[in-house]
C-alpha positions, 0 to 999 in steps of 0.5 A: 943650753946644752944637750948630750948625745947620750945619757942614762935615764930612768923610766920617769926621765931625769931628775937632777944631774945625770950620773953619766953623759956621753958626747960623740964628737966630730972634727967640727964640734970637738972644741965645743964639747971638750971645752964648753960642755966639759966645764959646764958638766963638771960645774953641775956635778956630772959624775962621769963624762965620756967623749967618743972620738970615732974618727980616732977610734978612742973614748976619753973618760973623765970622772969627778974627784974632789969637784974636778974631772980626772981623766982615766986611761983612754979606751983605744980600739985594738989596745988591751989595757 
């Protein structure tokens, strides 16, 4: 069983697969979030998976495309894209 750090829920909770899940990783748990949870969320059809790495000040965003996650350009503090 896994639990994301953040997700968007409706007023009645979550029914089915969430559209977006966010994990805030630390140096100690990044391998689990970026491997096990990444594969699990993708297999269940979570449309967007965000990985926030505060120690690097970066946000990695993955979106489902043809049942696979595609990485978008990361958000990096201080960089204008």
